[in-house]
N, C-alpha and C positions, 0 to 999 in steps of 0.2 A: 589225739592227745588228751591226758588225762591231768588232773592237780595232784599236786605232791601233796604226800599226807596219807591219813587213813581213807582208804575207800578209793573208788575210781570214777568219781563223778566228771562228766566231759567239761572241759572250760568252753566258755562262751568267747566268741570271735566279734559279735557284734552286740550293740547295746539293746535292752527290751524296753519298749516304749508303750505307757498307758495300762499296764497290768498291776500298779501297786496294790490297789485294791483286791484284785484277785489272789497275789501273794500273800498279802495280811490275812486275809479268810483263811488262806489254807494254813498259814502257820498257827493262826489260834485252832483250827479244828484239829490239828494235830496235838494238842493239849487234850481233845476232848474224845480222841478216837485211835486205833490202833492200824486203821486201813482208810484211807483218804482215797479217793477216785476222781482224777480232773478229767471231765469228759466235755464235749463239745463238737461242733461240727469240723469236718477236714479244713486243715489250711487256718485254722483258728489261733494256733500257736500254745496247744495245749503241753506239748512235750516242754517248751521253754518254760512255761508257768511250773510245771512240776519239777524242772531240775532247778529253777531259780528257788522254789519252797525249801527243797532239799538243800541247797547251798547255804540259806540263811538259817538253816536248822541245825547246821553241822555241830554246833557246841553242845547240843543236847544229846548227841550220840557219839561218846568216846568209842564206842566199838566200830565206828566208821559209816561212812555212805555208801552203798554198793549199788551201781547203775547197770541195768540190762536193756539193751535196745532189742525190741522183739519183731519187729517188721518181717524180717525174711525167715523167722521161725515157723515150722509147720510141724504139728503135732507135741505129744506130751511127752516123750522121749527127748526130743530136741530142747523143748522150752527146759526141762530140769538141767540138761546140760549145759545149756546157755547161761542159766543162773548160776550153778555151781561154778562154773568158770568165772564168772564177773565178780562173785563173793572170794575168789582165790582159792577154791577147793574144789578143782576139777573132778577129784575123786568122788565126791558126793554124788552121784548121778542119780539119785532119787529124791522125792520132795521130804522124807523122813531124815536122809543124809544131810541135806541142806539145813534143815531144823537144827539138826544136831550138831553141825558145824557153827551155828547161831546161838546155840542155847543160853550159853553166859554171857552175851554180847548185849550191849545197849546199842543197837544198829539201826539203820534206816535201809531199807531195799526199796530201790527205785524200779518198776516194771514198766517201761516205756512202749507206748503202740500195742494195746491188748486186744483191740477190738473183733481180732480174727482168731483169739484164743480164750475166749470169756470162759469156758467150761473147765479147760487145764488151770488157767491162771488162778481160777477161784478155787480150783481143789489144791493147787500148791499152796495159795495163801492162806486158806483153812488149815493146811498142816503147820505151816510157818508160825501161824499165830498161836495155834493150840501147844506146840510144842517148844516154841522159843519166847516166852513171856515177855520179854524185854524187847523185841523186835516189834518195829512199825514198818509199814508198806505205803507207798506212795503209788498209784497205778494210773496211767493215761490211757485213755481211749475214746473212741467214739461212743459208746454205749457202757453203761455200768455194769458191772459184776451182779451176779443174783446170790450175794452173799450176806449173811447176817452181819452187824457189826460195821458196814461202809457208811461211810458219810463221802456225800457228793460236792464236788466245786464244779459249777458250771463256768466254761469260758465262752463268752458271746463276742461277735464281731466288733472292732474298735469303734469308739465315738469319732465323729467326723476329725475333731481338733487333734486328736491322737493319732488316726490315720495319715492326716496330711504330713504331722511331724514325721511319723515315720516314712513316708514318701520321700519328703524332703532329705531326710539324711541318708536313704539309701541311693538316692538320686545324686548328691553329692560325691558318694563314694565313685560313682563310675564317671562324672561330668564335675571335674572340680570347679568349673565355672557356674554350675547351676546356683539358681537363687530364687527364693520367694517372692519374686515381685509381683506388682499388682495384678497384670495379666496372667502371669504365670500361677499366681496363687489359685485364681479362679478356675483355671484348667486343672490344678492337681486336685483341688476339693471337688469337682466332678467327676475326675477320673478314680477318687476314692469312694464316692458315692456308687459310680457306675460297679464298682468292684465290692460292693456290700461291705466295705471294711475288714475285709478278711487279710489277715497280714501277709499269708503267702502272696495272696493274689497281687498286693500292694508292691512286695520286695521283688515278685517277678516283674511287674509293670515298670518300676523305676529303673529296673537293669535295662529296659528298653530305651532310655535316654542316652544310652550309647551311640543311638543312629537316629532318633526322632527326638523332637522337642515336644515339651509338655503339651501344648495346643495341638500339635499333629496326633499324638497318641490318644488324646481326648476324641479327636474325630473318628478315628479307628474303632474305638471303643464304641461310639455311637452307632456304628453300623452293626457290629455283633461284637459277641466276646472273641477275642484273639487267642491262639494258641500259644498262650504265655509260657515259656519255658526259661529253666536256669540256666545260665552262661558257663556254668562250673560243674565239673564231675563230682565236687565234694557232697553235693546234696544228695539226699537218700532218693532210690527212685520214685518213691510216692510224692517226692516234693519237688520232682524236677519240672513238671509243668500241671497245669490245673486239671487236663484231662485225666492224668494219672493219678491225681488227687480223689476226682469224684469217681472214677472208676473202680478204684479200691471199696470205696462205700458200695458201690452199684454190686460188686463182686459178693459182699457180705450178705445180701439181700437175697430172701426166699422168692419164689415167682409171685405171690399175692404182693409183696412188698414192692418188688418192681412195677408191676401193674399199676398200682395206686400211685407212685412215684411218677410214672410216666403221664398218667391221666392229671394229677394234680398240676404237672407242669403247664398246662393251658393258662392257668391264673396268673395275672401280670402282677399280683401283689399279695397282701395279706387277704385271708379268707375264713370265715367262720367253717365251725365243726359241722353244721348243716349241710353247708355247700359241698365240705370233703365227702360227708356222706352220699350226697346225691351223685358226686363226680364217680365213686368208687360203684356205685351201683350200676351207674350207665356205662361203667368199664368193664361190667362183667362180675364183679364180686358180689357174693352173698352179701344181703343187707346185715345180716347179723356178724359178719367177719370185718366189716369196714371199721368199725372202731377200734377192734382189736390190732388191725393191720395199720392204722393210724399210728395207734400208742408206740407199734414197734417201731415205725419210721421216727417218730419223735424220741423214742429210747436210743435211737442210733444216730441221732443229731443229722438225720437228712432233711427231717421237717424241723423248723424252730417253733416252739410256743410263746408268744409274745402278746402284750396287749394291743387292742386295736380300738378305735372310737367307739364301736359298739359292744366292746367287751373282749372277752379273751379270745384269741384268735391263733392263727397259723401262718408260715410263710416258708416259701421254698427260697433258700440264697440262689443267686441268679445262675453259677456254674452249676448247680444240682439241675435248676430249671431247664438250662440250654441242653443239658445231656438228656434229661427225660423228654425234652420234645423232640430230640433227633431219635430218640428210639421208639416214639410212638408212633404207631402206624397211621399213613396219610390221611385215611378215611375218617378214623378216630379223631385224628387230630382236627381235621377240619370240622367234625361234629361237635366235639365238645370245646373246642375254642368259640365257634358260634354261639352257643349256649352259656358258657361260663367264662369266657375270655374276658368279660369285664367284670367279674365278680372280684374287687378289690375291696378295700378295708372303708366300705361304706358303713354308717351306724346301722345298726338292724333297730327291729321295733322293740318296744318297751312293753311286757306285759301288764296286767292291771296292780301286781303288788309292788310296782315301781322298780323291780330288779330287770336288769338288761338280760336278755335271752341267752347272750354268749357267756354269761357268767355261770360259774359252777360256784353254789352256796355251801360252805360247810359249818356246821354248828362249832363253838368254839372248843368243844371238847373232841370233836370230829378232826378239827385243825391240830389240837396237841398230839393225837394220835398219828395224823399224818406226817407230822414234823418229827416225831419219835421214830417212825418207819424209816425217816430220810436218815436219822442216825444209827440205822442198821438194828435196831431192838426187834426181838421177837415179840410176838402178842403177850406171852408170859411175862416177859421183861416189862413190856409196857402196863402191864397189868400192876406190877408190883411197883412202878415209879408213881403211877397215878392213884393206887391205892384203890382199885376198882377189880372186878372179877375178870377173870379173861372171857368169860363168856360175853361179857358186856364189850371187852374190846374187839372180840371175834365181830360182834354186831356192828361196831363204828367201822371197822375195815370193810365188812360187805357194803355198808353204806357209801364209803369212800369211792370203793371200784365202781359202783353203781352210777354215782353222782359224775364222776371223772371219765366214765364209759372207758376204764382201764381194767387190765386183764391179769396185773400182778403186782406185788409189792415193788418190784424195780421199776415198774411204770409208775408207781405212785411216788416213789422217790424222785424220779426224773422229774415228773408234772411239778410237784410241791417247790424242786429247786429251780424251776424254770420260771416260777411266778414270783415276779420282782415285789408284788403290792400284795401283801397277805390280807389287809383288810377287804379287798375284792373276793377272796375266799370265802369270807365269813360274812359278807353282806353289812358291815357296820362301818361306821364313821374312822377316820384315821385314828381318832384320839381312842375311841373305844379299843380299837386295834391295837395300840399302844398299851392298853391296860392289859388285854388279853398275853401279848408277847411277854411282859412283865411277869406274869404268872407261871410260863413255862418253865 
């Protein structure tokens, strides 16, 4: 079913909870960029956020809003055919043909679920943006595109209050007698914590209240993560159960990424970069490769980067961790668990200069450069924006890559976007950080 009017944006059948800030940020971003990528882990609701942004922006695009869902698409010819059909020009079977069909239109194109097609989608988007100057694009996927001009919107798991509200609303849909009474509220809150605030997991769990009470479901979750599955055939295959969601990400990983993913699964909470590097080496990865592979997992939204008591750290969401443990060879699992299983989010030692060892400290100028990379600017464009030489920008970019143990501009964009507190990145007080932000 699609909305009436210009375009083919899919209608929403359920409410969206707890994403007002992300939608508002996305709408603001669309005023400053022509390519917005909505990214985050599987099951976090990227598609819903992307569609909601497009719906609220529809008055800006008299040429229509055109939506293409790409999860079942494989290969570049099938991609262009799918997008051509979505914009109502099935005869435009090339990127150039699609751009020509949109050239005179102020339109928004939504390309949903692109993580398995990042190269073809980037090439298609580049042609569309270059040859159809009034077109803007919203992309959703578990990793960013490697394309200049891109701006990232990272979608994280829900806060507990929003997660509980979502569970209660979906539970009431399958059990009209459901209510958040005292005992039930406590059980639901624990369920949502156990599910790491992932909207897809919460919705699948709420559907279990057809046959279970909330306290019974909580007890089952305490033993192990269940094979939660949708009770409707209307869900996309990748959204019908949690294993399908995680296996989709696993299939997109290379051998080194899968090896590090499995090894990191022994850690029961957050962990430092130093711990990740040690685990990677013990799992058989060359030391010089571990930082880059970890960066790939962060960029692919398998590993989340987030603050820890001792500084910036990392975490695997529970469904990713459970699948990783199942794939880890038994001997390696026992060995790594014995050594690193207790490596949770404990404070780390503080060196003599007063900075936390887990922090990555950028200078104010490096922070400016990093944020402009996130906006998709090239080094030459950054030099023009900051009125400095390109050679100076090149040096700043090298410093940022080295300090963050990153390997590409895409990793820089994902890393900066994932850091909520920019003052931590530059090692200054929040007040000073505010002044720096005002100068950007």
